[in-house]
N, C-alpha and C positions, 0 to 999 in steps of 0.2 A: 608316651613321653621316654626321652633317654634318660638312663640310670643316673647318670650324673646330676642331671637336672632334679630329679626326683629325689636324690640323696640330699642336694642342697636346699630343697623346700622344706624337707623333713627337717634339717638340721636348723635352718632359719625359725621353723615353728618352733622348735625346742628352745631357742634361745626368746621366743615372744614376738617374732616377726613373721607376719603372714604376706608372704610375698611368692610371685612366680620367678622362676630363675631359669635362664638358658646361657649354657656356656657357648662361646663363640670360637670354633677352631679355626675361621678364614676370615678373610677381610680385613678393613682398616681396624676394627677393634678385636682383632684375634686375641686369644688368651685373656679375655676378661669375661666376667659373667654379667648379664644384664639383669637386675632385680628391679621388680615393678610390682606395684598394685595401685590402680588408678583411684581406688576407694581412699587411700590412705594420703594426705599431706605430706610434703617434704618439710619436715620440722628439725630445729636444733637437736632436739631430743633424738630423733631418729638418726641424724647423721652422726651424731656424738656414739650412739649406740653401735653403729657400724665400724665408726674407727676403734673403738673399744674392742670389738670382736677381730680386729686385726685386718680389716679392710682398708684398700687405698684407692683413690680414683684411678681412672685409666692410664696418668701420668705418673702413677706412684707418689702422689700427694695426699694428704688427709682430705677426707670428704667434707665439703663444707655449704654454705648456703646455695651456690651455683652448681652444684654437682648434680642437682634434682632437675628435672624437665618442667618447666613453667610452674614451680610448686606443687608438683605431681612426685610421688615416689616412683620414680624412674630413672635408674642411674647404671652407669657401666663401673664394676669394680674390679678390683684385684685381690687375689688372695683365696686361701682356702682350696689350693689345688689338690689335696689330699682327696677330696670329694670327688675328683674324677674317675678314681678307680684304684685298683692295684690288690695286693693280697689282702689288705686289711678289710677289703671289701667282699672279698669271695665268698 
């Protein structure tokens, strides 16, 4: 697993969110994180928590009911680019 994805997963776990993370460097969704856990439903409490942590959707708007994938926790978000790396992570 790439280091930035591992850092994001660890950080989310520290915030009480169990999810897989993948940062997308290329493609139509580049510069976003894909956060997902098919075992967790997409609820108002979850999207409000992610908004409170400073995430936005792929279009820089707050996450909401339709940001998940069919009611499942699978979404693309922007934010927390500090987890990509740099001196603070060396």
